[in-house]
N, C-alpha and C positions, 0 to 999 in steps of 0.2 A: 571399536571406537567411533564414537561420532564425531564429525567434524564438518568443517565448512564445505559445501561445496567445491570441487575441483577447478582449476580454470579450465574453462572449455578450449577444444584444441582449434586454432584456427588454420583455415585451408586455405591454400592458391586456387584452389580449382574445387569443382564437385566431383571430376574424374579422379583426382587425387583422395577425397573425402571417401567417397565408395569404395575404394580399393583399401584403404586404410579400416578395415571394418570395424577392428577393435576398438580405434580410437573416436571413429566417429559413435559408437553406441557406449562407450564409456559415459556420459552425464546420465543417459537413462540406467545406466545398471548401476551408478553411484546414488541416484535418485533411492531408486529402491533399496538399497543398504542400508540408507541414512532413516526412510521410513521406520523398518523394520528395527533400528537400533533404539530408534526413540520409543517405539511400541513395546521393546523388551526391557526401557528402565521401566516404563510405565508398569509392566509386569511385575518387574521385581520388588516395586515398592508397594503395590497392590498386596504383594504374600506377604508383607511384613505389616500390612497393615491388617491383612486379614487374621494372621497368626495371632494376633492379641498378644495379651499377657502385660505384669508390671514392669518385666526386664529391660534395660535399654537395649538395642541393637544398633551393632556399626554395619553400615552399609557400603560397600566399595563400589562407586557407579562412574562410567566413564565421563569425563569433562564434555559439557556441552556446549561452553562457551569460551574459547580460546581467546577472547580479548582480555579476560580476567585472570587466566590461570595456564600455565603452559603445560604442567602435569597432567597425562593422558588419564587417568583416574583420579577421583577426588573422593573421602571417605566423608560419609553423614552418619550423626548421630539422631536415633530414632526411638523418643521414649515418653512416657505419661509423663505430663508436667507433676513436677513437687506440688507439697500442698501451697508455698507461697506460690509459687506460679500460677496454680489456679485458683488461688484467691485473687490475683491481680487481675487475670481474666474475668473473673466477674461482679469485681469490685465496682460499683458505678462509678467512682471517682478515680477511678483508673483504667481498665481496658472496657469496662461497661459491654462486656457480654454475655449471653443469656444460653440457655439449655433449653433444646425442646423437652427432654427426659432426662432428670437426672440419672437414673440408674443405667440408660442404655445410650448413652452417649459416648463415645472412644475416643479421646483427643490424644494425639501424639505430637509432639514438637521435635521439629527437624532443621537440625543445623549443620553446618561443616566444620570439619575437623581443621584446626590450624595447622598442625603439621602431621608428618610420620610418627606415631608412635604415643601422639597423646590421646587419644582416643578414652582410654579408661579415665584419665584423670576429669577429662573435658565432659563426659556423660554428668558429673556431679555437679557442674556448673550452674549457679543460678543464673537464667535468661529473662528475669522478671521486668530489667529496666528495657531490653531490645521488645519483648512483648508491648510496653507501654507504648513504646515508639512507633510501631508498627501494627498494630491490633487493636481494633476498638469498634464499638457497637456493633456487634453482630451475632448472628442467633447460630447453634450449632447444632446438628443430630446426625445420629448413625456416626460412624467411624469418619473421622478426619484426620488427614494429616496438615500442622500448620507450621510452615517453614518461616524463620527469621535467621536476618543476619546477623551475625556479628563484628563488631569493630575489627579493624585489623584487613586480611584479604579481603574479606566479605564484602567491604565498604564500597559503593557505589560511587559514581562521578562526584565531584563536591558541587559542578554546575547547578545553577538551580531548575528544577525540573519544569518541563515545558508544558505539563498538564498530568492529571490522573493516570494517564497512562504509565507514566515516569517515575512514580511516587512508588516504592516499593512497599509494601504492607497489604493488610486485609481491614477493609474497614467500612461501614454504613451497609451493611448486607443485610436482608432480610432473612433469609435462611442458606446457610451452608451445611450441605449434606454429602456423607459420601464422596467424599472429594480428597485430592491429594493437590495442595499448594506448597510448591516448593519454595525456598528461601529465595528471595528478592523477583517475587512475582507481583503484580499489582492487580488486587482483587478490588474494585471500590461500588459503593452505591450503589448494587444490584439486586433485583425483587429476589431471585432465588437461582444458586450455584449448586446443582447436584451431580452427581458423577461424572466429574470434571477434573483433569489433570492438569495444573496451570505450572510448566514448567520457570525457571529464573526467566525475567526479563518478558515473561510473558505478561499479556493484560487481557483484564474483562473489567469491562468500566461503563456503570450506566444501562445496562441491560434487564430483562424481565427475567424471562424464564430461562435459565441454562441448564437443560439436563439431557440425560442418554439413558433411556430405559433398556432393559435386556428386549422388552415385547416389540420397541420401535425396530431395533436392529434384525429382529429374527423376522417381520415384514417386510423391510426392505430386500432382506434377503429370500423371503418368497416369493414375491413380486417381481422384481428387478434382477436378482442374483446379485447385487448390492452388497460386498464384500470391503469393509474397511480396512480390512489388514491385507487385503490382496490388491488394494486398488484397484476392483474392477466391477464393472456390470454390464448387463446383457443391454443392448441398445436396438430398439427393433425399426427400420428404416423402408424408404418404399410405399408401400401401399399402407395407407392408414385403417384397414380394417385388418392390417396382418396378412401374414402370408409366407414367412420361412425368410425373409433378409435381417437376421439377428445376426449382430457382432457382439462377441465378447471382447470389450475393449478394457485395457488397463489403462490408469493415469500416465503410466510410460510409454504408450505406444505411439507408433506413426503412422503416417499414411500410409505407407510400405505394409505395415502390418493391418493396416484395416483393409486396404484393397485385395490383401491376400485372403482375410477372414472372410469378406464378402465374394470372394470368386472371380474379381475385377481383374486380376492378371493370369487370367484363364488363356488368353491369348499370348504366346509369348514365354509364359513361366516368371520368374522370381531372380532377379542379378542382385537386386541391392539387398543389403542385409536387413534379415527379419530378428526383432527381440524375440527372444525365448527366456520364458521365467517358471523356473518348477513352482507349480501350485503346493502350497503344504504350510508345516509349520504350524506353530499357535495361534489359534483363532484370536480376534482382535477383542480386548476388555471391554466390556459395555460400559465404556467411557469416553467423554469428549477427550481431546489431546489437543494443549496447544502447546506447541515447541517454543522455544525460546524465539523472543522479539516478535512473534506474531500477536495479534491484536483483535478482540472480539470487542465491540463498544455501540451501544445506545441501541441493541437490536431487542426489541419485546421479546421474540423467541427463537431459541438455537437450540438445534438438539444433534445427536450422534454425529458429531463434526471431527475432523483430523486437520489442525493447522500445522501447515511445516512453518519454518523460520520464517518471518516478515511476511506471512500471508497474512491477510486483512478481512473481516467483518464487519462493516462500520456500516451503522446508521440503516441496516436492514432491515425488513417488515419482519421476516419470519426467513430461517433457514433448516434445512432438515436435512440427515444423510448426504454430506459434501466432504470431499476430499481436496485440500488444497495446497499445491504444491508454493515453492517459495516464490514472494512477490506479488502473488495472484489476488484478487480481491471479489468481494461480493460489497455492494456499496448503493446507498442512498435508494432506500424503499423499495428494495426489491424483495422478491419471493423466488426461494429457491429450496429445491428438492432433487435428492437424487442427481449431484451433480459431482463431475472430475473436472479439475481447474489445474492446467498446467502451468509452468512458470508465467507469470506477469499476463496470465490469463485475467479479463473482468467482466462481471455481471455489474452492470449501473446502472442508475437514474429510474426508476419505476419501471424497470422489467421482471419479467416475470418466466422462471426457467427450470423445467421441469425432467428430468430423465436427460441429461446433456452431459456431451464433453466437448470440453474447451481445449483447443491445443495452444503451445506456447504462442502467446502475444494474441490470439483471438480475442473477441471484446462483443460481448452482448448490451446494447444498450445504447443511446437511452431510448425510453417508450416501446420496448418490443416485448415480443411475445412468443417463445420456443418450446417445446416439447419434443423428447424422441428424436434429439438430433445431436450430430457431431459436426464439430466446426474444425477445419484445417487451421495450420499455423499461418498467422497474418489475416486474417478474413476479419470482418466487422459486418453485423447487422444492426439498423438501428431504426426504430420507426415501424417494424412491419410486423409479420407471424411470421417463423418456420418451424413447420413440423414435418417428423420423418424424414427427415433431408440430410444427405451429406454434403456440406458447403465445404468447398476445398478452398484451397489456399491463395491469398491473395483475393480472393472475392470480396466483393463491398454489396450490401444494400442498403445504402443511406435515406433512405425516404419509407413513406408508409407503401408496403407491398405486401405479398403475398405467396409463400412458396410451400406446398406439400407435396411431399412424395417426390423430392428433385433429389438424384444423384448423379452429384457433380463432383466428382473426386479431385480434377485437376485446377476447378475455379478459374481465379484470373480473371473473371468477367464483372458485369454489374449489371444491378437490377433497379430500373428505373421505376419513378413516382408512379404508383397505381398498376403497376404490373400484378397479373394475377397467374400465377404459373402455379395453378392449383386445381382447375377442372378436372377433378379425379374420382367426379363421380358418374357409373354409368346411368344412374336412375333407379341402380338394383343396388349397389354396394360400393362405398369407395374405397375400391381395389385396383386403382390404375396408378400409375407413375411415368416419370420422365428421365431419361439419362440425357446429359447435357453434355456437350463438348467444351475443352478449353476456350477461355475467352471468350466465350456466349456473352451478347450484350442485349438485355431484355430493354426495350424501347417503353417509353412513357404511355400505361394507359394497354398496353400491349396484355391477350389473352389467350394463354394457351391451355388446349384443349387436349386431355391425355387420350391415350399414351402417343410420346412423342420421343425420336430418339435423333439428337445431334452429336454424336459421339465421333462420326466422322466427319463432321462441317464446323471444324475450331475456329475461333474466332470469328463468327458469325454474328449479324446486327438485325434483330427482328425490330422492325422500323417502328415507331410510336401508332398507338391505336392498332397496328394489325391482330388479328384473330389468326391463330395459328389453330387449324383441324388436325386430329390425329394424323402421322406421318411420319417418315423416317427421310431423313435429309443425309446425302453423302457428299456435299459441296463444300470443300474449305472457303474459307475467307468470304462469304457471299453477304448480298443483304436481300433482304426480303420485305418487302412493300405491298401495299394494296393496291391488286392492277384491276384491268377490265373485266367485265362480267362477272364481277364476283370472286373471281380466283386470285390469290395473292401470286405477286410478280416476282420471280427471283435473278439475282443478276450473279452468276459464279465469278468468285476472285474479286468481287468489287474493291474490298479492301484493299488489296495489292495494286489494282490497276488505278484508282481515284485516291484512295485516301491511304498511301505507304507512310505517310507520317503517324497515322494512328500506332502502326504495327512500329513502326521505330521508337514510336515516345513509350509505348507498353513494354519492349524490350530495357529501355534504359529505367524505366518507372518500377517494374518488378524487382530487378536488381538493386535499387536502391530502396526498395519499401519493403525487403526482406529482412526484418528484424528478429526474427525465431531462430537464432544461431544454432540450436541444439538440432534443426531439423535444416540444416544449410545443406547437409550431404549429399539432400536429395532434390530439394525444391527450386534448385537454380537452372532448371534445365531451357536449352534454347527455343524459341517460337520457331525458326526455320529451321528445325533438325531432321532428322533422318526420318523420323517416322511421320512426321507430318508430310514430308518432300512425297512419302509413297502415296501418300493419299491424294497428295495432287496430282501426279503421275496418272492414277487409279482415274479419276474425276476427268482430266483433260481427255484421256483415251474415250473415255464414255461420250465427254461433248463431241471428239472429234469423229467418232463411229456415227453418230447421229447425222451430223452433217455429210457423211458419206453414204449412209443411206437414205436422206433426204436428197442428195445429188441423183442418186440415181433413182430416186420416184421421179425428180423433175425431168429427167431423160425419157423416160418413158411417158410421162404425162406433160406435154408443154404449155397445157392451160395452168397448170398446179400453182397455187398463189406461194407467197413466201409462207415458211414456216413458222408457225407457233407451237411450240412442244408442249405438252401438257400430261402433267405427272408421271409417274415412274412408267407407266405403259409406254411413255414416249422414251424417257431416258433413264434408266437404272439409277435410284438416288435423287430422283427430281423432287420426291415426296409431292404433296396434294398444290404441286405449284405449277406456273407457266414461264415458261423462256422464250423470248423473242431468239429471231436470228442474231441480232446484233449483241445480244446478251450471251450466246453460246460464243460468239467469237471472241468477244472480250473475254468472256473465262478461260477460251484458250490461249491466249496472248498472255493473260497475267500469267496462270501456270506455268506457260513455258518461258516467260523470262525468269520467273522464280525460280524454277528446278535449274535450268541453265547457268544462273548466276552463282545458285549455290555447290554445283559441280564445280567450276571455275575458280569460285574462289576457294574450294579443297585445292582443286591443282596448284594455284597459286602458293596457297600455303606450303603444299610438299615441296615447290621446285625450290621457295625461300628457304627453307630447311636445309635441302642438298645442298644449294650452291654458298649458305654461310656455314657448313660445318666446321670451318677450319681447317679441314684435312686435304690430302692431294685434290688437285683440280681432277674434275670429271668431264669425260668426254661428252658429246652432245647425243650419242647412241646411248651411252650408258644412263644419262639421266632420261633418256626417253625407254630406256629399258625400263630403269625403276619404278616410272609414273604408269607403267602398262600401254605406253604407246607406239611402241615400238614392234612394226610388221604386223597390223592390226587386220586383222581377217575378215573378210565382209561379213561371215556368218555373226561375228559379235557384236555386229552394230544391231540398231533398233529396227524391227519388223513393224512397218508401222499400219499396216491393213488386217490386222487381225482383230478377232471379235472380244471386247473388254469381258473380264468375268464382272456376274452382278454381285454388288455388294453383299457380304454375309452380315447375319443379326450376331454381331458378337462386339465386345469391347476391344478398342485397337490397344495395340502394346501401349504400355503406360511407359512414359519417358524414360524413368527410372530404370526399365527393366530392358530398355533397346542396348543392344550389345554396342552399337556405336558412343554411346553414353558414357562406359565405363572403359573403353578400350580405343588409344587410338587408332589403332592399326585396322580396325572394324570399322572405325568412322572414314578412312581414308579409302576403304574397299567400297563404303555406299557411295563415297564422291566419286571413283573411277567409274563403277557401275552406271551411275547415271550421267558420267562424261560419255561413255561408247554408245549410251540409247537416246541422249538427246542432242547429237553433232555428228551425224552421220555425215552432212555434207563436208565437214571439214577433215573428218578422219577417215573416208572413204579412201583418200589419196595416200595414206597412210602407210610408210613401209622407209628401207634403207633411203630410196632412189629421192625421197621426197622428205626426209628427215630436217633440212634446214628451216622447211614452212609450217611444221607441224605444230610446234611450238608457238612461234610468232603466233598465228592464225588465231589460236585458242585464247592466248594472252591479249590480244586485240578484240577478240569479241567480250573478256573478260573486263576490260577498259572499258568499252560500249554500252555494255550494261550496266556497270557501275556507275557511269556518268547518267544513264537515263532513269536510274532510279532515283538519285540525288537530286535532280532536275523534277523529277515527281514527287518526291517530298517535298521541296520548295512549293510546286505548284498547287499541291493539294492544301497548304498553309496559307497560300498567296490567294488563293481564291476565296478562303473566310475574312481575309483581310480587306479585300476588294468588295464583297457584299457587305462587311459590316460597316463601311465608311459610307459605303452608298443608303444606309438605311438608319443608321443610328448617329445623332446629333456628339459630335466629340469620341467620336469611337476608337480614332487614330491617338488622341492623346494619350489613353486609358490601356492599349492593347500594344504588344511587343510585335512588331512589324517580323515578317516572314524572314526578311533579311539579318537579323538579330535576335532571332529565335534558334535557343538551344540545340534543340533536334536536327533543323535544316543545317545548322552550323556543323554539327556531328558527322550528318551523313555526308557534306562536302568535304570536311575533313577524311572521311572516311575514303571516297573516291580519289583523292590526291595521294592519299598512302598507298592506295592499290596501283597507280598511276606508277610510285616512285618503286614500288616493289619491283612492278612490270619492268622496269627499265633498268633495276638493278641485275634482274634474272638474264635476262637478254646481252646485258653488257658483259655476267658472267659466263654464258655459253656460247658468247659470238654469233649468238643470231644476229642477223640484219633486221631491227625491229622499223616499224614504220609509227611512232608513237604520236596522234594526232592532238595538237594542242587543245587543252580542257577548255569547253566553253560555259563553264558551271562559274 
């Protein structure tokens, strides 16, 4: 049975969504079932058309528009026209239609049976009046099913149609050949409609050539493994010259599936659910298929397409080999070939898109050129070129820029005007690529020379005008700028220390801008999560070790000058950059504060849950035991003088595959491990004799870090306010000051809530807290 898409499950959290695997994948499975049901309808009608003969055929088909009919199936009559009906079609004063060849044109009239058991009698009805009302000025060739609506249950709305797309009938077409035009479709003013199936309420209006040859479908299959029935094709990303990064994507694929296909989840395995479909079944008939309420409008050339309900091709230049899921669109002067578009995906405004896969709510255009690329949910490219690229969720390129061979599965970044992320040619062959970390910001006019790896430097900023030579950077939240001596300068943790407003705003922005509801079960990961914390611990250890080595060197040589660390030879993960001693200390401070804030917030959440459980009152020792802080051994505390490991060349664990992302207990274990490692000075006295002070000291540290974070969020915004007011006339009149900014207020509110939670926990445990008054 073909039915409308079911209501999407609503989830309260991503953890809940991933655990509810069957519910999370239901829309994707239902989509595939619906596509195949529509194709089965096409095959059923084709079999009747190809069988020929002069007898009437009664055919039961699933109801495709539940707005009109509640019955699961409807019976249709398909028969040759009577002499009177044929005369009506060809009479210049009535339908004024023509045939390409009197002997080789086979027309069958199709209409719906009014009720059960009436098929035999209705097969002899004269539908000449319906033909006169709905069919006019067409030329027919080959085999054609010509559907007409009868009065009664088939009647459409009485409201005046808003355009030809809503006028049921077939009129003013230069040629209709080998096509199935069901009752209630709208096919008007086209030059040629061949090998096409238009279902009820589907529209083909004002187009040039609408065709689908078997040769074209075979070429698409041979060259790109493009299979319209399976909804799949091969997309080769990475090296422009090829090299093996081939993903067989399906129109119902997710990023989880894509990353698994490209082996990007080799580090950590796969926890999030994968969609598996059995390949096989009957092949796609060599026909365009337009499902109910889909539309093909004012497009000069269209071939080999399947439009699901409410999908639209409107005023494109040319579309070939494309599958559009509901509410997706190709519009306004676009040239598109070999494309899979998920729900609400769009290619628009004079854009060229070839061999592309657009996931839900992604958009290409205006004025973009893209080829051999995959777009994650909620991504957007306009005004630039994108080739051989995986462009992840919530990634944006709103300006004229270039991306070639970019592997950016986690997206969430921005590409500034004039950015050239595509220097992939060695002078020998264009076989280079770059792997990009989550949240990377490419500044205005930056030039990236391949190969580059930033996957272990998430949320880093490449400043305007920077030329980035080939390298691998493993310092999260960094700022890279032009430096003295022609070598770029890096400040690790710059975003955390100087611009935490950016991180706080991004967290809220990604949550608010996630519109791809079907992908919601895995796309809402937190910025400051377990995997990112592990990266920061590793980066901080490398920075601290370099400082110890420097101190040892200074002790041996009293004349040695203050250090400037250059390239990974000095610090693994530094890349081809230089780092000042001040920058090293900023990085250590920024990473340490963020790690400890994460660990203490996890502890506070655990304590709040324990003290608000509505059960019997727990003793302090019971609580300490539950949170793993009773009788801490010194061996469990962090060793600070070890030699850090060298960053490995591997993909980081993907956020949806982190154990802490799907399991609340695993998340707490990670918080606890961080707590033991990061706060030895507080926990070194842990034990039964000092249990009164352990929780209190930890909670006071939590308050201090939260207050400091809120203060730095405010300061990072207020600096912009002061600079703008001192530079641009009238700046203060048109900009929201830091005191009223929503991100600043949210950070302040969060700090206040932490303070209240600490007070509640201390009161419940009878711990003698000493909560200082907030200075926020």
